[in-house]
PyMOL CGO cylinders between C-alpha atoms (Angstrom):
from pymol import cmd
from pymol.cgo import CYLINDER

trace = [
    CYLINDER, 2.02, 3.89, -27.55, 2.94, 6.41, -24.86, 0.3, 1, 1, 1, 1, 1, 1,
    CYLINDER, 2.94, 6.41, -24.86, 1.82, 6.43, -21.24, 0.3, 1, 1, 1, 1, 1, 1,
    CYLINDER, 1.82, 6.43, -21.24, -0.99, 8.99, -21.67, 0.3, 1, 1, 1, 1, 1, 1,
    CYLINDER, -0.99, 8.99, -21.67, -2.54, 7.16, -24.65, 0.3, 1, 1, 1, 1, 1, 1,
    CYLINDER, -2.54, 7.16, -24.65, -2.41, 3.87, -22.74, 0.3, 1, 1, 1, 1, 1, 1,
    CYLINDER, -2.41, 3.87, -22.74, -4.16, 5.43, -19.76, 0.3, 1, 1, 1, 1, 1, 1,
    CYLINDER, -4.16, 5.43, -19.76, -6.82, 7.05, -21.95, 0.3, 1, 1, 1, 1, 1, 1,
    CYLINDER, -6.82, 7.05, -21.95, -7.64, 3.73, -23.60, 0.3, 1, 1, 1, 1, 1, 1,
    CYLINDER, -7.64, 3.73, -23.60, -8.18, 2.19, -20.16, 0.3, 1, 1, 1, 1, 1, 1,
    CYLINDER, -8.18, 2.19, -20.16, -10.49, 4.97, -18.90, 0.3, 1, 1, 1, 1, 1, 1,
    CYLINDER, -10.49, 4.97, -18.90, -13.71, 6.42, -20.30, 0.3, 1, 1, 1, 1, 1, 1,
    CYLINDER, -13.71, 6.42, -20.30, -15.00, 9.49, -18.48, 0.3, 1, 1, 1, 1, 1, 1,
    CYLINDER, -15.00, 9.49, -18.48, -18.75, 10.12, -18.08, 0.3, 1, 1, 1, 1, 1, 1,
    CYLINDER, -18.75, 10.12, -18.08, -19.08, 13.83, -17.33, 0.3, 1, 1, 1, 1, 1, 1,
    CYLINDER, -19.08, 13.83, -17.33, -17.13, 16.67, -15.81, 0.3, 1, 1, 1, 1, 1, 1,
    CYLINDER, -17.13, 16.67, -15.81, -19.57, 17.11, -12.92, 0.3, 1, 1, 1, 1, 1, 1,
    CYLINDER, -19.57, 17.11, -12.92, -19.76, 13.61, -11.44, 0.3, 1, 1, 1, 1, 1, 1,
    CYLINDER, -19.76, 13.61, -11.44, -16.08, 12.79, -12.16, 0.3, 1, 1, 1, 1, 1, 1,
    CYLINDER, -16.08, 12.79, -12.16, -16.93, 9.11, -12.63, 0.3, 1, 1, 1, 1, 1, 1,
    CYLINDER, -16.93, 9.11, -12.63, -14.79, 6.91, -14.82, 0.3, 1, 1, 1, 1, 1, 1,
    CYLINDER, -14.79, 6.91, -14.82, -15.81, 3.76, -16.61, 0.3, 1, 1, 1, 1, 1, 1,
    CYLINDER, -15.81, 3.76, -16.61, -12.91, 1.43, -17.14, 0.3, 1, 1, 1, 1, 1, 1,
    CYLINDER, -12.91, 1.43, -17.14, -10.01, -0.11, -15.29, 0.3, 1, 1, 1, 1, 1, 1,
    CYLINDER, -10.01, -0.11, -15.29, -7.06, 1.35, -13.47, 0.3, 1, 1, 1, 1, 1, 1,
    CYLINDER, -7.06, 1.35, -13.47, -3.99, -0.79, -12.97, 0.3, 1, 1, 1, 1, 1, 1,
    CYLINDER, -3.99, -0.79, -12.97, -3.80, -2.49, -9.53, 0.3, 1, 1, 1, 1, 1, 1,
    CYLINDER, -3.80, -2.49, -9.53, -2.54, -0.28, -6.70, 0.3, 1, 1, 1, 1, 1, 1,
    CYLINDER, -2.54, -0.28, -6.70, -3.01, 2.95, -8.68, 0.3, 1, 1, 1, 1, 1, 1,
    CYLINDER, -3.01, 2.95, -8.68, -5.39, 5.85, -8.04, 0.3, 1, 1, 1, 1, 1, 1,
    CYLINDER, -5.39, 5.85, -8.04, -6.88, 8.40, -10.44, 0.3, 1, 1, 1, 1, 1, 1,
    CYLINDER, -6.88, 8.40, -10.44, -7.54, 11.66, -8.59, 0.3, 1, 1, 1, 1, 1, 1,
    CYLINDER, -7.54, 11.66, -8.59, -8.56, 15.26, -9.22, 0.3, 1, 1, 1, 1, 1, 1,
    CYLINDER, -8.56, 15.26, -9.22, -6.38, 17.93, -7.59, 0.3, 1, 1, 1, 1, 1, 1,
    CYLINDER, -6.38, 17.93, -7.59, -7.99, 20.19, -4.98, 0.3, 1, 1, 1, 1, 1, 1,
    CYLINDER, -7.99, 20.19, -4.98, -7.05, 23.79, -5.73, 0.3, 1, 1, 1, 1, 1, 1,
    CYLINDER, -7.05, 23.79, -5.73, -5.60, 25.78, -2.84, 0.3, 1, 1, 1, 1, 1, 1,
    CYLINDER, -5.60, 25.78, -2.84, -7.02, 29.12, -1.77, 0.3, 1, 1, 1, 1, 1, 1,
    CYLINDER, -7.02, 29.12, -1.77, -4.90, 32.17, -2.59, 0.3, 1, 1, 1, 1, 1, 1,
    CYLINDER, -4.90, 32.17, -2.59, -6.87, 34.36, -0.16, 0.3, 1, 1, 1, 1, 1, 1,
    CYLINDER, -6.87, 34.36, -0.16, -6.78, 34.00, 3.62, 0.3, 1, 1, 1, 1, 1, 1,
    CYLINDER, -6.78, 34.00, 3.62, -9.93, 33.81, 5.74, 0.3, 1, 1, 1, 1, 1, 1,
    CYLINDER, -9.93, 33.81, 5.74, -9.54, 37.53, 6.51, 0.3, 1, 1, 1, 1, 1, 1,
    CYLINDER, -9.54, 37.53, 6.51, -9.45, 38.45, 2.80, 0.3, 1, 1, 1, 1, 1, 1,
    CYLINDER, -9.45, 38.45, 2.80, -5.69, 38.97, 2.49, 0.3, 1, 1, 1, 1, 1, 1,
    CYLINDER, -5.69, 38.97, 2.49, -4.12, 37.84, -0.80, 0.3, 1, 1, 1, 1, 1, 1,
    CYLINDER, -4.12, 37.84, -0.80, -1.34, 35.29, -0.30, 0.3, 1, 1, 1, 1, 1, 1,
    CYLINDER, -1.34, 35.29, -0.30, 1.48, 35.61, -2.86, 0.3, 1, 1, 1, 1, 1, 1,
    CYLINDER, 1.48, 35.61, -2.86, 2.48, 32.36, -4.57, 0.3, 1, 1, 1, 1, 1, 1,
    CYLINDER, 2.48, 32.36, -4.57, 6.15, 32.96, -3.64, 0.3, 1, 1, 1, 1, 1, 1,
    CYLINDER, 6.15, 32.96, -3.64, 5.23, 32.67, 0.06, 0.3, 1, 1, 1, 1, 1, 1,
    CYLINDER, 5.23, 32.67, 0.06, 3.15, 29.49, -0.23, 0.3, 1, 1, 1, 1, 1, 1,
    CYLINDER, 3.15, 29.49, -0.23, 5.23, 26.34, 0.02, 0.3, 1, 1, 1, 1, 1, 1,
    CYLINDER, 5.23, 26.34, 0.02, 3.31, 23.12, -0.50, 0.3, 1, 1, 1, 1, 1, 1,
    CYLINDER, 3.31, 23.12, -0.50, 5.26, 20.02, 0.45, 0.3, 1, 1, 1, 1, 1, 1,
    CYLINDER, 5.26, 20.02, 0.45, 2.13, 17.94, -0.24, 0.3, 1, 1, 1, 1, 1, 1,
    CYLINDER, 2.13, 17.94, -0.24, -0.71, 17.89, -2.77, 0.3, 1, 1, 1, 1, 1, 1,
    CYLINDER, -0.71, 17.89, -2.77, -4.36, 17.31, -1.85, 0.3, 1, 1, 1, 1, 1, 1,
    CYLINDER, -4.36, 17.31, -1.85, -6.70, 15.49, -4.24, 0.3, 1, 1, 1, 1, 1, 1,
    CYLINDER, -6.70, 15.49, -4.24, -10.07, 13.76, -4.37, 0.3, 1, 1, 1, 1, 1, 1,
    CYLINDER, -10.07, 13.76, -4.37, -10.05, 10.12, -5.47, 0.3, 1, 1, 1, 1, 1, 1,
    CYLINDER, -10.05, 10.12, -5.47, -12.04, 9.53, -8.67, 0.3, 1, 1, 1, 1, 1, 1,
    CYLINDER, -12.04, 9.53, -8.67, -11.17, 5.87, -9.33, 0.3, 1, 1, 1, 1, 1, 1,
    CYLINDER, -11.17, 5.87, -9.33, -8.99, 3.19, -7.77, 0.3, 1, 1, 1, 1, 1, 1,
    CYLINDER, -8.99, 3.19, -7.77, -7.47, -0.06, -8.91, 0.3, 1, 1, 1, 1, 1, 1,
    CYLINDER, -7.47, -0.06, -8.91, -8.63, -3.33, -7.40, 0.3, 1, 1, 1, 1, 1, 1,
    CYLINDER, -8.63, -3.33, -7.40, -5.40, -4.12, -5.55, 0.3, 1, 1, 1, 1, 1, 1,
    CYLINDER, -5.40, -4.12, -5.55, -3.48, -7.37, -5.78, 0.3, 1, 1, 1, 1, 1, 1,
    CYLINDER, -3.48, -7.37, -5.78, -3.63, -10.73, -4.06, 0.3, 1, 1, 1, 1, 1, 1,
    CYLINDER, -3.63, -10.73, -4.06, -1.00, -9.61, -1.54, 0.3, 1, 1, 1, 1, 1, 1,
    CYLINDER, -1.00, -9.61, -1.54, -1.98, -5.94, -1.08, 0.3, 1, 1, 1, 1, 1, 1,
    CYLINDER, -1.98, -5.94, -1.08, -5.46, -4.46, -0.84, 0.3, 1, 1, 1, 1, 1, 1,
    CYLINDER, -5.46, -4.46, -0.84, -6.54, -0.92, -1.74, 0.3, 1, 1, 1, 1, 1, 1,
    CYLINDER, -6.54, -0.92, -1.74, -6.87, 1.31, 1.32, 0.3, 1, 1, 1, 1, 1, 1,
    CYLINDER, -6.87, 1.31, 1.32, -8.49, 4.24, -0.50, 0.3, 1, 1, 1, 1, 1, 1,
    CYLINDER, -8.49, 4.24, -0.50, -11.90, 4.35, -2.13, 0.3, 1, 1, 1, 1, 1, 1,
    CYLINDER, -11.90, 4.35, -2.13, -13.69, 6.71, -4.51, 0.3, 1, 1, 1, 1, 1, 1,
    CYLINDER, -13.69, 6.71, -4.51, -14.54, 10.03, -2.91, 0.3, 1, 1, 1, 1, 1, 1,
    CYLINDER, -14.54, 10.03, -2.91, -11.71, 9.94, -0.32, 0.3, 1, 1, 1, 1, 1, 1,
    CYLINDER, -11.71, 9.94, -0.32, -9.39, 12.91, -0.03, 0.3, 1, 1, 1, 1, 1, 1,
    CYLINDER, -9.39, 12.91, -0.03, -5.69, 12.11, -0.05, 0.3, 1, 1, 1, 1, 1, 1,
    CYLINDER, -5.69, 12.11, -0.05, -2.36, 13.87, 0.51, 0.3, 1, 1, 1, 1, 1, 1,
    CYLINDER, -2.36, 13.87, 0.51, 0.79, 12.87, -1.36, 0.3, 1, 1, 1, 1, 1, 1,
    CYLINDER, 0.79, 12.87, -1.36, 4.21, 14.18, -2.41, 0.3, 1, 1, 1, 1, 1, 1,
    CYLINDER, 4.21, 14.18, -2.41, 4.42, 16.59, -5.37, 0.3, 1, 1, 1, 1, 1, 1,
    CYLINDER, 4.42, 16.59, -5.37, 6.84, 14.19, -7.09, 0.3, 1, 1, 1, 1, 1, 1,
    CYLINDER, 6.84, 14.19, -7.09, 4.66, 11.09, -6.70, 0.3, 1, 1, 1, 1, 1, 1,
    CYLINDER, 4.66, 11.09, -6.70, 2.20, 11.42, -9.58, 0.3, 1, 1, 1, 1, 1, 1,
    CYLINDER, 2.20, 11.42, -9.58, 1.78, 11.70, -13.35, 0.3, 1, 1, 1, 1, 1, 1,
    CYLINDER, 1.78, 11.70, -13.35, -0.79, 14.15, -14.66, 0.3, 1, 1, 1, 1, 1, 1,
    CYLINDER, -0.79, 14.15, -14.66, -2.84, 13.82, -17.82, 0.3, 1, 1, 1, 1, 1, 1,
    CYLINDER, -2.84, 13.82, -17.82, -5.63, 15.74, -19.55, 0.3, 1, 1, 1, 1, 1, 1,
    CYLINDER, -5.63, 15.74, -19.55, -8.55, 13.74, -20.87, 0.3, 1, 1, 1, 1, 1, 1,
    CYLINDER, -8.55, 13.74, -20.87, -9.45, 14.85, -24.43, 0.3, 1, 1, 1, 1, 1, 1,
    CYLINDER, -9.45, 14.85, -24.43, -13.24, 14.60, -23.92, 0.3, 1, 1, 1, 1, 1, 1,
    CYLINDER, -13.24, 14.60, -23.92, -13.73, 16.81, -20.86, 0.3, 1, 1, 1, 1, 1, 1,
    CYLINDER, -13.73, 16.81, -20.86, -10.38, 18.70, -20.96, 0.3, 1, 1, 1, 1, 1, 1,
    CYLINDER, -10.38, 18.70, -20.96, -9.92, 18.12, -17.23, 0.3, 1, 1, 1, 1, 1, 1,
    CYLINDER, -9.92, 18.12, -17.23, -6.56, 17.39, -15.61, 0.3, 1, 1, 1, 1, 1, 1,
    CYLINDER, -6.56, 17.39, -15.61, -6.34, 14.18, -13.59, 0.3, 1, 1, 1, 1, 1, 1,
    CYLINDER, -6.34, 14.18, -13.59, -3.51, 12.70, -11.54, 0.3, 1, 1, 1, 1, 1, 1,
    CYLINDER, -3.51, 12.70, -11.54, -2.34, 9.09, -11.52, 0.3, 1, 1, 1, 1, 1, 1,
    CYLINDER, -2.34, 9.09, -11.52, -0.89, 8.23, -8.10, 0.3, 1, 1, 1, 1, 1, 1,
    CYLINDER, -0.89, 8.23, -8.10, 0.53, 4.91, -6.86, 0.3, 1, 1, 1, 1, 1, 1,
    CYLINDER, 0.53, 4.91, -6.86, -1.17, 3.88, -3.59, 0.3, 1, 1, 1, 1, 1, 1,
    CYLINDER, -1.17, 3.88, -3.59, 2.22, 3.48, -1.86, 0.3, 1, 1, 1, 1, 1, 1,
    CYLINDER, 2.22, 3.48, -1.86, 2.83, 7.25, -2.30, 0.3, 1, 1, 1, 1, 1, 1,
    CYLINDER, 2.83, 7.25, -2.30, -0.32, 8.29, -0.39, 0.3, 1, 1, 1, 1, 1, 1,
    CYLINDER, -0.32, 8.29, -0.39, 0.63, 9.81, 2.97, 0.3, 1, 1, 1, 1, 1, 1,
    CYLINDER, 0.63, 9.81, 2.97, -2.81, 10.57, 4.41, 0.3, 1, 1, 1, 1, 1, 1,
    CYLINDER, -2.81, 10.57, 4.41, -6.45, 9.66, 3.74, 0.3, 1, 1, 1, 1, 1, 1,
    CYLINDER, -6.45, 9.66, 3.74, -9.00, 12.06, 5.18, 0.3, 1, 1, 1, 1, 1, 1,
]
cmd.load_cgo(trace, "trace")
């Protein structure tokens, strides 16, 4: 059984709109939905993708693990987080065809 199938057996998604998940996430892990960046500036100027450098990724937390006896979870559902672009695994759920990210809590750099 590969990683994506294991994760999908642990999680059951309700709907695309409320982004709620029934199930369990392993301790100290976060399931999040990526926040898409704007490609147009506030003044209406198109920003080419070659110019945009994103050292971090922003996402909204959909589900968190419960933590462990020695380390508690610092993020909760609905929080926005920033993390490194190399710190996650992405997967697409077959029911709602949405892409979700699995991020270890230790890789989260900012909660806002």
